N, C-alpha and C positions, 0 to 999 in steps of 0.2 A: 117280756123277753125271757126265753128259756135259758137254762144254764149253758147249753151247747152254743146258743147264739151269743151269749155273753162272752164265752171263751173265744169264739171266732172274732168277735169285735175287739177283744183285748189283744189278740194275736195280730190283727191287722193294725191296730193302733201302735204296736211296737215296731212295725215296719217303717222305719224312717227312710227318708230319701237316700241316705248313705247305703242302706241295704240294697236298694234297687240299683244304685250306681255300681256297686260291687258285682251284682248279678250281670250287668251289661258288660263289665270289664272281663269277668271270669268266663262267662258263657258265650260271648260274642266278640270279644276283643274290641269293644267299642268304648270310646271316650263319651260319657254321657252328655258332654256339651257339644258334640259333633252333630249338628242338626240333621244333615242328610242321613247319617247312619242311625240316628235316633228315630227318624221318621220311617225308615225301612222296618225297624223292629216294631214300631207302633202299628204300622200297617199290617204286619203279621199277626200281632196280638188281636187287633180288631177283626181281622178276617177269621181268625180261629174262633174267637168268641161269638161274633155276630153272624157268621156264615157257616163255617164247617161244623161246629159243635151245636147243630140244630137239627131240625127234621131233615135237613139235606143229607145228613149221615144216614138217617133211616131210608131215605130214597135210594141212596147208594146201596145199602144192604138189601133192599128190595130188588135191585137190578136195574133201576132206572138210569144209573150212572155206573160206568166201569171205573176201575182204578185209574186208567189213563184219562178218562173224562174228569175225574176228581183232580188229578194233577194239573190239567189244563185250566179248569174252572177256578181252582184255588189260587193258582198263580195269577190268573187274569183279574180275579177279585182283589187280590193283594195289590196288583198294579193300579187298579181303579181307585182303591182307597188311598193309596200313596199319592196319586195325582191330586186328589182332593185335599189331602193334608198339605201338600206342597203349595197348592193354590191358596189355601187358608192362611198359611204362614206368610206367603208373599203379601197378601192383602193387609195383614197386621204388622208387616215389617219385622217379623220374627226371624232373626238370623243366627241364633244360637240356642242350644238346649240349656243354657245357664239360667240360674235363678233370676239374674238381672234382666235377661231378654224376655223371660216368660212372666215377669212380675206385672206387666201392663195388661196381660190377657184377662178379660173379665168373664164372668159366668155367662153373660149374654153372648160373648164371642164363642164360647164353647157350645152354647145352644145352637148357634148358627151352623157350626161344624157338624154336630150330631144330627141335626135336621137334614142337612145335605146328604150325609151318609145314609141315613134311613131312606130318604126318597130314592136314592140311586140303587141301593141294595134291594129294595122291595118293589121296584118298578116292574110290573109284569111284562113290559115290553123290552126289558134289558136283555140284549142279545148275548148269549153265552158263547164261548168259543167252540162249542160243539155244534153250533148252528141253530139250536132251538132257543126260544125265549124262556125267561123265568116262568112266565105263565104257562107255557107249554110243558115245561118240566114238572111244574106243580100239578098240572092236569085238571084239578078241580079247585073250586073256590075255597073249600074248607082247608085244603093243604096249603094254599097260598096264605090264607089267614093265619094258619098256625106258624108259618115262617115269619110273617109280619109281627106276630106277638113276640116271638123269640128275639127278632132283631130289635124291637122296641125295648125289650127288657134288658138286652145286653148293652145297647148304647146308653140306656138310662143308667145302668150300673157304672159304665165308664164316666158318664157325666157326674154321677153321684160321688165318685171318688174325688173328683176335682172340687166339688162343692164342699165336701167334708174336710179334705185335707190340703186343698190348694191345687192349682193347675199343674204345676210341675210334678207334684207327687202323683197325681192321677196319670199323667203322661208316662212317667217312669214306671209306674205299676203295670200299665198295660204293655209297655215296651219290654219289661221284664218277662211278662207272659209270653211275648213273641220270641224272646231270646231262648227261653227254656222249653217251650212246647213246640216250637216250629224250627228247630235246628236243621231239619232235613229239607226245608222248603226253599224255593226260589226267593231271593231278596234277603235271606239271612246272610250276614257277613261271611259265614263259613260255606256258603253254597258254591262259590267258585272253586274252592279246594275239593269239594265233593265232585264237581263236574270234571275237573282234571283227573282225579283218581278214577272216576268211572270210565273216561276215555282210555286211560292206560289199561284198565282191567279188561275192557272189551277186546283188546288186542293181545291178551295174555290168557289163553285157555287153561293154563296151569295155575292161575291164581287161586288161592284158597277160597275166594268168593264163590267159585264155580263148583265147589265140593270135590269129592274124590273123583279123579279122572275126568273132571269137567262135565259130570252128568247133568248139572243144572243148566249149563249152556246148551247142551245137546237137546234137552227137553224144550227149549225155547223155540226151536225151529229156525228157518232162515231169517236173516236180518232184513227188516224192511228197507226200502230204498233210502229213506231219510236217515237211517242209522249208518248206512255204509259210508257215506261221506263224512268222515270224522270231523274235519274242520268246520263244515257247515252245521253238523250236529252240535259241536261245542258252542258255536255262536248262538244257536237257537236256544239251547239250554241256559246259557248265561244271560241272554237278553230277552227272549220272548218265547218261553216254553209253551205258552198257550197256542202258538202258531204251528206246533206239531200236528201232523195229521193223526187221525184216530188210531190207525194201525201202529204207527211208530210210538205214540204215547203209551199204548197198551203194552207193547213189547218192552219198552224201557221200564215201566213199572213192574212188569212181570220179571224182569231181569234183576230187580232188587236194588235199584239206584239209591233207595232210601235206607238200605241196610249195609252199605259199604263200611268197612272198618280197616284201619282207623281213618278218621278225618280230623285234621288239626287246623 
């Protein structure tokens, strides 16, 4: 082990569950024992680590995916992971994020979860909300294999956290990742506030978000049909942003929904 690796290991060892609990409270206004809220953040952390921060981001940079595509795929992937987390908790009768509720979870149980997530994430037939399959997006076997390797490593690290420090520690660690790294994403507890602010900004060309004299809004061009109906847009953004059509999703990302300030 190198000195740098030893320093990292020591820093991680100092991160007690109480540290991650405070991260969830401060960064997401979440009670760590609130299981649905914990699973939302856990799904975000897993999506960011095992999907978005992979060669998928390189495919995005290459132009295979637009910003709007990424918003739709990331939110749908978060949804899919969250559904599997919820199903796993139901099977094990986990009803709380407390130490008592999670004490009965074994490493074999964790392995079942990570195996399910890996199979779903890497399935070349998985249909993305853009219409193509994962296999079609990867385009060649080597690209798909590169993503499989990344997903395996990320999920293995997730499982390793629980093996080394306990199940609850590993869950809180990854949920903390979601709280910190994905505060602008669907399923984050602060997403509804962002959506409401965004809807209000759309109807206020003088808002500072649009720059001096609203030039940023003018550069966007006409609003797509799906954006014009504010009530329907709000419902979609809150519940199923992956169901936005490509034009609306791209217009929304171009308009800077992820850069609104402030969001509380």
